[in-house]
KEMIDO-737515 format. One record per atom (N, C-alpha, C): residue number from 1; atom name; x, y, z; residue in three letters. Coordinates in steps of 0.001 Angstrom, whole numbers. Example, Ala and Ser with C-alpha at 12.3 -4.5 7.8 and 13.67 -1.06 7.14 Angstrom:
residues 2
+-----+------+---------+---------+---------+------+
: seq : atom :      xx :      yy :      zz : type :
+-----+------+---------+---------+---------+------+
:   1 :    N :   13190 :   -5690 :    7800 :  ALA :
:   1 :   CA :   12300 :   -4500 :    7800 :  ALA :
:   1 :    C :   13200 :   -3300 :    7800 :  ALA :
:   2 :    N :   12850 :   -2250 :    7080 :  SER :
:   2 :   CA :   13670 :   -1060 :    7140 :  SER :
:   2 :    C :   12900 :      30 :    7870 :  SER :
+-----+------+---------+---------+---------+------+
//
This chain:
residues 102
+-----+------+---------+---------+---------+------+
: seq : atom :      xx :      yy :      zz : type :
+-----+------+---------+---------+---------+------+
:   1 :    N :  -17135 :   39366 :   13496 :  MET :
:   1 :   CA :  -17955 :   38181 :   13217 :  MET :
:   1 :    C :  -19090 :   38366 :   12233 :  MET :
:   2 :    N :  -19335 :   37176 :   11506 :  ILE :
:   2 :   CA :  -20559 :   37354 :   10498 :  ILE :
:   2 :    C :  -21509 :   36317 :   10889 :  ILE :
:   3 :    N :  -22793 :   36722 :   11341 :  ILE :
:   3 :   CA :  -23892 :   35919 :   11637 :  ILE :
:   3 :    C :  -24595 :   35471 :   10287 :  ILE :
:   4 :    N :  -24653 :   34313 :    9582 :  HIS :
:   4 :   CA :  -25146 :   33917 :    8333 :  HIS :
:   4 :    C :  -26561 :   33177 :    8667 :  HIS :
:   5 :    N :  -27633 :   33865 :    8451 :  CYS :
:   5 :   CA :  -29066 :   33451 :    8875 :  CYS :
:   5 :    C :  -29786 :   33085 :    7530 :  CYS :
:   6 :    N :  -30153 :   31699 :    7664 :  VAL :
:   6 :   CA :  -30962 :   31245 :    6561 :  VAL :
:   6 :    C :  -32191 :   30653 :    6948 :  VAL :
:   7 :    N :  -33409 :   31318 :    6331 :  PHE :
:   7 :   CA :  -34833 :   30866 :    6585 :  PHE :
:   7 :    C :  -35360 :   30131 :    5498 :  PHE :
:   8 :    N :  -36089 :   29203 :    5582 :  CYS :
:   8 :   CA :  -36468 :   28268 :    4443 :  CYS :
:   8 :    C :  -37957 :   28043 :    4573 :  CYS :
:   9 :    N :  -38786 :   28211 :    3568 :  ASP :
:   9 :   CA :  -40054 :   27782 :    3159 :  ASP :
:   9 :    C :  -40069 :   26352 :    2810 :  ASP :
:  10 :    N :  -40005 :   25677 :    3668 :  LEU :
:  10 :   CA :  -39940 :   23950 :    3559 :  LEU :
:  10 :    C :  -41113 :   23491 :    2626 :  LEU :
:  11 :    N :  -41068 :   22568 :    1747 :  ARG :
:  11 :   CA :  -42482 :   22278 :    1228 :  ARG :
:  11 :    C :  -43150 :   21144 :    2085 :  ARG :
:  12 :    N :  -44287 :   21219 :    2168 :  HIS :
:  12 :   CA :  -45101 :   20465 :    3143 :  HIS :
:  12 :    C :  -45073 :   19014 :    3026 :  HIS :
:  13 :    N :  -44717 :   18536 :    1533 :  ASP :
:  13 :   CA :  -44682 :   17094 :    1398 :  ASP :
:  13 :    C :  -43194 :   16418 :    1676 :  ASP :
:  14 :    N :  -42461 :   17228 :    2245 :  ILE :
:  14 :   CA :  -41027 :   16855 :    2752 :  ILE :
:  14 :    C :  -41008 :   16293 :    3992 :  ILE :
:  15 :    N :  -40495 :   15016 :    4185 :  PRO :
:  15 :   CA :  -40476 :   14680 :    5483 :  PRO :
:  15 :    C :  -39650 :   15531 :    6511 :  PRO :
:  16 :    N :  -39653 :   15636 :    7736 :  THR :
:  16 :   CA :  -38916 :   16447 :    8510 :  THR :
:  16 :    C :  -37376 :   15710 :    8640 :  THR :
:  17 :    N :  -37286 :   14509 :    8487 :  ASP :
:  17 :   CA :  -36164 :   13622 :    8597 :  ASP :
:  17 :    C :  -35163 :   14308 :    7228 :  ASP :
:  18 :    N :  -35845 :   14654 :    6237 :  ALA :
:  18 :   CA :  -34896 :   15016 :    4889 :  ALA :
:  18 :    C :  -34553 :   16242 :    5202 :  ALA :
:  19 :    N :  -34995 :   17243 :    5853 :  PHE :
:  19 :   CA :  -34320 :   18557 :    6385 :  PHE :
:  19 :    C :  -33337 :   18380 :    7475 :  PHE :
:  20 :    N :  -33871 :   17620 :    8265 :  MET :
:  20 :   CA :  -32885 :   17448 :    9549 :  MET :
:  20 :    C :  -31578 :   16640 :    8939 :  MET :
:  21 :    N :  -31793 :   15695 :    8251 :  GLY :
:  21 :   CA :  -30497 :   15019 :    7606 :  GLY :
:  21 :    C :  -29487 :   15869 :    6852 :  GLY :
:  22 :    N :  -30226 :   16597 :    5977 :  LEU :
:  22 :   CA :  -29394 :   17736 :    5245 :  LEU :
:  22 :    C :  -28832 :   18489 :    6163 :  LEU :
:  23 :    N :  -29410 :   18896 :    7065 :  MET :
:  23 :   CA :  -28740 :   19986 :    8081 :  MET :
:  23 :    C :  -27596 :   19304 :    8846 :  MET :
:  24 :    N :  -27692 :   18168 :    9296 :  THR :
:  24 :   CA :  -26701 :   17538 :    9774 :  THR :
:  24 :    C :  -25352 :   17353 :    9104 :  THR :
:  25 :    N :  -25614 :   16973 :    7589 :  THR :
:  25 :   CA :  -24563 :   16970 :    6684 :  THR :
:  25 :    C :  -23790 :   18285 :    6513 :  THR :
:  26 :    N :  -24882 :   19427 :    6539 :  LEU :
:  26 :   CA :  -24259 :   20647 :    6207 :  LEU :
:  26 :    C :  -23744 :   21257 :    7467 :  LEU :
:  27 :    N :  -23911 :   20782 :    8460 :  ALA :
:  27 :   CA :  -23228 :   21270 :    9877 :  ALA :
:  27 :    C :  -21791 :   20603 :    9803 :  ALA :
:  28 :    N :  -21793 :   19431 :    9615 :  GLN :
:  28 :   CA :  -20542 :   18478 :    9625 :  GLN :
:  28 :    C :  -19526 :   19207 :    8797 :  GLN :
:  29 :    N :  -19994 :   19356 :    7434 :  PHE :
:  29 :   CA :  -19261 :   19985 :    6493 :  PHE :
:  29 :    C :  -18905 :   21404 :    6848 :  PHE :
:  30 :    N :  -19711 :   22305 :    7360 :  SER :
:  30 :   CA :  -19359 :   23709 :    7746 :  SER :
:  30 :    C :  -18365 :   23780 :    8915 :  SER :
:  31 :    N :  -18612 :   22863 :    9919 :  LEU :
:  31 :   CA :  -17676 :   22848 :   11094 :  LEU :
:  31 :    C :  -16360 :   22416 :   10858 :  LEU :
:  32 :    N :  -16153 :   21896 :    9577 :  SER :
:  32 :   CA :  -14772 :   21436 :    9201 :  SER :
:  32 :    C :  -13854 :   22337 :    8418 :  SER :
:  33 :    N :  -14511 :   23437 :    8441 :  LEU :
:  33 :   CA :  -13865 :   24791 :    7689 :  LEU :
:  33 :    C :  -13426 :   25690 :    8712 :  LEU :
:  34 :    N :  -12130 :   26223 :    8390 :  ASP :
:  34 :   CA :  -11598 :   27253 :    9130 :  ASP :
:  34 :    C :  -12303 :   28458 :    9217 :  ASP :
:  35 :    N :  -12522 :   29010 :   10448 :  GLY :
:  35 :   CA :  -13200 :   30267 :   10565 :  GLY :
:  35 :    C :  -14638 :   30157 :   10920 :  GLY :
:  36 :    N :  -15196 :   28652 :   10995 :  VAL :
:  36 :   CA :  -16622 :   28723 :   11200 :  VAL :
:  36 :    C :  -16712 :   28407 :   12780 :  VAL :
:  37 :    N :  -17336 :   29213 :   13481 :  LYS :
:  37 :   CA :  -17663 :   29034 :   14785 :  LYS :
:  37 :    C :  -18550 :   28264 :   15524 :  LYS :
:  38 :    N :  -19791 :   28248 :   14675 :  SER :
:  38 :   CA :  -20926 :   27425 :   15182 :  SER :
:  38 :    C :  -21742 :   27240 :   14134 :  SER :
:  39 :    N :  -22643 :   26163 :   14252 :  PHE :
:  39 :   CA :  -23754 :   26000 :   13189 :  PHE :
:  39 :    C :  -24984 :   25527 :   13916 :  PHE :
:  40 :    N :  -26117 :   26181 :   13963 :  GLU :
:  40 :   CA :  -27329 :   25870 :   14643 :  GLU :
:  40 :    C :  -28647 :   25665 :   13742 :  GLU :
:  41 :    N :  -29370 :   24682 :   14046 :  TYR :
:  41 :   CA :  -30713 :   24620 :   12925 :  TYR :
:  41 :    C :  -31718 :   24185 :   13560 :  TYR :
:  42 :    N :  -32902 :   24179 :   13086 :  GLY :
:  42 :   CA :  -34139 :   23695 :   13472 :  GLY :
:  42 :    C :  -35383 :   24241 :   13085 :  GLY :
:  43 :    N :  -36396 :   23918 :   13356 :  PRO :
:  43 :   CA :  -37804 :   24405 :   13053 :  PRO :
:  43 :    C :  -38116 :   25758 :   13659 :  PRO :
:  44 :    N :  -38660 :   26575 :   12837 :  ASN :
:  44 :   CA :  -39199 :   27919 :   13308 :  ASN :
:  44 :    C :  -40510 :   27810 :   14200 :  ASN :
:  45 :    N :  -40610 :   28055 :   15231 :  HIS :
:  45 :   CA :  -41771 :   27975 :   16169 :  HIS :
:  45 :    C :  -42545 :   29264 :   15837 :  HIS :
:  46 :    N :  -42251 :   30493 :   15299 :  ASP :
:  46 :   CA :  -42607 :   31546 :   15142 :  ASP :
:  46 :    C :  -43557 :   31999 :   16319 :  ASP :
:  47 :    N :  -43058 :   32105 :   17469 :  PHE :
:  47 :   CA :  -43573 :   32486 :   18737 :  PHE :
:  47 :    C :  -44307 :   33805 :   18587 :  PHE :
:  48 :    N :  -43794 :   34889 :   17880 :  GLU :
:  48 :   CA :  -44332 :   36214 :   17547 :  GLU :
:  48 :    C :  -45358 :   36222 :   16329 :  GLU :
:  49 :    N :  -45433 :   35127 :   15737 :  GLN :
:  49 :   CA :  -46347 :   35040 :   14581 :  GLN :
:  49 :    C :  -45873 :   36063 :   13367 :  GLN :
:  50 :    N :  -44608 :   36181 :   13201 :  LYS :
:  50 :   CA :  -44222 :   37219 :   12242 :  LYS :
:  50 :    C :  -43503 :   36430 :   11000 :  LYS :
:  51 :    N :  -43295 :   35166 :   10904 :  SER :
:  51 :   CA :  -42727 :   34490 :    9781 :  SER :
:  51 :    C :  -43261 :   33143 :    9424 :  SER :
:  52 :    N :  -44481 :   33157 :    9112 :  PRO :
:  52 :   CA :  -45384 :   31823 :    9042 :  PRO :
:  52 :    C :  -44886 :   31112 :    7775 :  PRO :
:  53 :    N :  -44213 :   31994 :    6901 :  HIS :
:  53 :   CA :  -43734 :   31307 :    5478 :  HIS :
:  53 :    C :  -42552 :   30497 :    5614 :  HIS :
:  54 :    N :  -41796 :   30531 :    6773 :  HIS :
:  54 :   CA :  -40451 :   30170 :    6824 :  HIS :
:  54 :    C :  -40380 :   29255 :    8099 :  HIS :
:  55 :    N :  -40530 :   27998 :    7812 :  ASN :
:  55 :   CA :  -40814 :   27001 :    8799 :  ASN :
:  55 :    C :  -39623 :   26315 :    9377 :  ASN :
:  56 :    N :  -38571 :   26605 :    8928 :  ALA :
:  56 :   CA :  -37183 :   26095 :    9444 :  ALA :
:  56 :    C :  -36136 :   27065 :    8997 :  ALA :
:  57 :    N :  -34821 :   26760 :    9694 :  GLY :
:  57 :   CA :  -33705 :   27580 :    9228 :  GLY :
:  57 :    C :  -32391 :   27146 :   10059 :  GLY :
:  58 :    N :  -31424 :   27884 :    9629 :  PHE :
:  58 :   CA :  -30182 :   27604 :   10371 :  PHE :
:  58 :    C :  -29427 :   28935 :   10354 :  PHE :
:  59 :    N :  -28370 :   28978 :   11398 :  VAL :
:  59 :   CA :  -27428 :   30062 :   11614 :  VAL :
:  59 :    C :  -25927 :   29460 :   11768 :  VAL :
:  60 :    N :  -25268 :   30040 :   10798 :  VAL :
:  60 :   CA :  -23830 :   29738 :   10828 :  VAL :
:  60 :    C :  -23059 :   31021 :   11371 :  VAL :
:  61 :    N :  -22200 :   30907 :   12269 :  LYS :
:  61 :   CA :  -21412 :   31959 :   12774 :  LYS :
:  61 :    C :  -19919 :   31784 :   12198 :  LYS :
:  62 :    N :  -19469 :   32817 :   11475 :  PHE :
:  62 :   CA :  -18071 :   32741 :   10868 :  PHE :
:  62 :    C :  -17229 :   33852 :   11559 :  PHE :
:  63 :    N :  -16022 :   33493 :   11502 :  HIS :
:  63 :   CA :  -14805 :   34368 :   12237 :  HIS :
:  63 :    C :  -14966 :   35795 :   11587 :  HIS :
:  64 :    N :  -15053 :   35668 :   10116 :  ASP :
:  64 :   CA :  -14928 :   36952 :    9289 :  ASP :
:  64 :    C :  -15656 :   36771 :    7817 :  ASP :
:  65 :    N :  -15596 :   37510 :    7150 :  LYS :
:  65 :   CA :  -16195 :   37617 :    5755 :  LYS :
:  65 :    C :  -15311 :   36726 :    4887 :  LYS :
:  66 :    N :  -14052 :   36520 :    5037 :  THR :
:  66 :   CA :  -13189 :   35587 :    4452 :  THR :
:  66 :    C :  -13519 :   33991 :    4704 :  THR :
:  67 :    N :  -14150 :   33729 :    5729 :  ALA :
:  67 :   CA :  -14343 :   32407 :    6066 :  ALA :
:  67 :    C :  -15771 :   32292 :    5557 :  ALA :
:  68 :    N :  -16794 :   33220 :    5555 :  LEU :
:  68 :   CA :  -17984 :   33134 :    4754 :  LEU :
:  68 :    C :  -17898 :   32887 :    3406 :  LEU :
:  69 :    N :  -16953 :   33556 :    2602 :  ASP :
:  69 :   CA :  -16572 :   33439 :    1294 :  ASP :
:  69 :    C :  -16016 :   32089 :     882 :  ASP :
:  70 :    N :  -15179 :   31638 :    1781 :  THR :
:  70 :   CA :  -14775 :   30245 :    1611 :  THR :
:  70 :    C :  -15940 :   29243 :    1508 :  THR :
:  71 :    N :  -16745 :   29315 :    2522 :  TYR :
:  71 :   CA :  -17897 :   28445 :    2632 :  TYR :
:  71 :    C :  -18873 :   28487 :    1476 :  TYR :
:  72 :    N :  -19370 :   29810 :    1118 :  ALA :
:  72 :   CA :  -20031 :   30088 :     138 :  ALA :
:  72 :    C :  -19597 :   29377 :   -1326 :  ALA :
:  73 :    N :  -18224 :   29584 :   -1700 :  HIS :
:  73 :   CA :  -17896 :   29118 :   -2888 :  HIS :
:  73 :    C :  -17251 :   27606 :   -2989 :  HIS :
:  74 :    N :  -17307 :   27069 :   -1761 :  HIS :
:  74 :   CA :  -16746 :   25521 :   -1633 :  HIS :
:  74 :    C :  -17967 :   24621 :   -2551 :  HIS :
:  75 :    N :  -17396 :   23862 :   -3268 :  PRO :
:  75 :   CA :  -18263 :   23144 :   -4157 :  PRO :
:  75 :    C :  -19207 :   22175 :   -3101 :  PRO :
:  76 :    N :  -18737 :   21763 :   -1986 :  THR :
:  76 :   CA :  -19563 :   20883 :   -1300 :  THR :
:  76 :    C :  -20833 :   21916 :    -731 :  THR :
:  77 :    N :  -20741 :   22969 :    -332 :  HIS :
:  77 :   CA :  -21733 :   24119 :     183 :  HIS :
:  77 :    C :  -22574 :   24004 :   -1050 :  HIS :
:  78 :    N :  -22148 :   24374 :   -2254 :  GLN :
:  78 :   CA :  -22891 :   24580 :   -3478 :  GLN :
:  78 :    C :  -23813 :   23427 :   -3967 :  GLN :
:  79 :    N :  -23133 :   22245 :   -3745 :  LYS :
:  79 :   CA :  -24143 :   20948 :   -3755 :  LYS :
:  79 :    C :  -25205 :   20790 :   -2693 :  LYS :
:  80 :    N :  -24750 :   21013 :   -1481 :  LEU :
:  80 :   CA :  -25782 :   20955 :    -265 :  LEU :
:  80 :    C :  -26815 :   22128 :    -431 :  LEU :
:  81 :    N :  -26359 :   23215 :    -893 :  GLY :
:  81 :   CA :  -27381 :   24367 :   -1079 :  GLY :
:  81 :    C :  -28507 :   24019 :   -2214 :  GLY :
:  82 :    N :  -28008 :   23312 :   -3329 :  ALA :
:  82 :   CA :  -28831 :   22908 :   -4557 :  ALA :
:  82 :    C :  -29833 :   21915 :   -3926 :  ALA :
:  83 :    N :  -29432 :   21021 :   -3006 :  GLU :
:  83 :   CA :  -30318 :   19999 :   -2294 :  GLU :
:  83 :    C :  -31400 :   20733 :   -1589 :  GLU :
:  84 :    N :  -30916 :   21668 :    -811 :  LEU :
:  84 :   CA :  -31984 :   22648 :      -5 :  LEU :
:  84 :    C :  -32796 :   23200 :    -736 :  LEU :
:  85 :    N :  -32560 :   23734 :   -2061 :  CYS :
:  85 :   CA :  -33541 :   24502 :   -2804 :  CYS :
:  85 :    C :  -34589 :   23267 :   -3079 :  CYS :
:  86 :    N :  -34305 :   22014 :   -3402 :  THR :
:  86 :   CA :  -35301 :   21044 :   -3827 :  THR :
:  86 :    C :  -36280 :   20809 :   -2755 :  THR :
:  87 :    N :  -35890 :   21220 :   -1437 :  LEU :
:  87 :   CA :  -36590 :   21006 :    -345 :  LEU :
:  87 :    C :  -37809 :   22042 :     -88 :  LEU :
:  88 :    N :  -37447 :   23401 :    -712 :  CYS :
:  88 :   CA :  -38396 :   24385 :    -556 :  CYS :
:  88 :    C :  -39320 :   24830 :   -1703 :  CYS :
:  89 :    N :  -40327 :   25445 :    -966 :  ASN :
:  89 :   CA :  -41300 :   25934 :   -2161 :  ASN :
:  89 :    C :  -40506 :   26956 :   -2807 :  ASN :
:  90 :    N :  -40739 :   26814 :   -4144 :  ARG :
:  90 :   CA :  -40343 :   28013 :   -5231 :  ARG :
:  90 :    C :  -38657 :   27819 :   -5366 :  ARG :
:  91 :    N :  -38044 :   26699 :   -4705 :  GLY :
:  91 :   CA :  -36691 :   26566 :   -4898 :  GLY :
:  91 :    C :  -35969 :   27419 :   -4102 :  GLY :
:  92 :    N :  -34872 :   28014 :   -4848 :  ALA :
:  92 :   CA :  -34070 :   29150 :   -4180 :  ALA :
:  92 :    C :  -34840 :   30541 :   -3881 :  ALA :
:  93 :    N :  -35985 :   30505 :   -4425 :  ASP :
:  93 :   CA :  -36896 :   31711 :   -3981 :  ASP :
:  93 :    C :  -37451 :   31348 :   -2541 :  ASP :
:  94 :    N :  -37476 :   30222 :   -2257 :  GLY :
:  94 :   CA :  -38136 :   29891 :   -1011 :  GLY :
:  94 :    C :  -36996 :   29917 :     265 :  GLY :
:  95 :    N :  -36035 :   30574 :       9 :  ILE :
:  95 :   CA :  -34800 :   30856 :     875 :  ILE :
:  95 :    C :  -34683 :   32459 :    1234 :  ILE :
:  96 :    N :  -34621 :   32709 :    2352 :  ILE :
:  96 :   CA :  -34095 :   34157 :    2714 :  ILE :
:  96 :    C :  -32766 :   34006 :    3462 :  ILE :
:  97 :    N :  -31936 :   34751 :    3005 :  VAL :
:  97 :   CA :  -30622 :   34966 :    3805 :  VAL :
:  97 :    C :  -30212 :   36314 :    4378 :  VAL :
:  98 :    N :  -29894 :   36387 :    5561 :  TYR :
:  98 :   CA :  -29354 :   37533 :    6096 :  TYR :
:  98 :    C :  -27981 :   37244 :    6643 :  TYR :
:  99 :    N :  -27088 :   38192 :    6390 :  ASP :
:  99 :   CA :  -25702 :   38164 :    6770 :  ASP :
:  99 :    C :  -25520 :   39472 :    7854 :  ASP :
: 100 :    N :  -25203 :   39029 :    9134 :  LEU :
: 100 :   CA :  -25171 :   40125 :   10111 :  LEU :
: 100 :    C :  -23592 :   40280 :   10345 :  LEU :
: 101 :    N :  -23119 :   41548 :   10502 :  ALA :
: 101 :   CA :  -21830 :   41735 :   10805 :  ALA :
: 101 :    C :  -21837 :   42146 :   12306 :  ALA :
: 102 :    N :  -21216 :   41474 :   13281 :  THR :
: 102 :   CA :  -21225 :   41934 :   14542 :  THR :
: 102 :    C :  -19986 :   42320 :   15082 :  THR :
+-----+------+---------+---------+---------+------+
//
């Protein structure tokens, strides 16, 4: 399994609804693909105070790397990813991605 973790430094002038709406759309798209096991998203509460610059994020669980590759190269993912970049400070540089193989 691949756990795809995405952490965002959202701009402060972006309404919460803009991020949550985009996440709803991304979740619906992702879950329609073969090999996607789950999609979770929300605000970062930073309980340990170790990630103050990343105030929201999402996690997608994929059956395998092939499923992740299908998702990553899909035109809908690329379009929604570009929209996410517009919501973040520094665009794409305001996003951190970790892919964990478990």
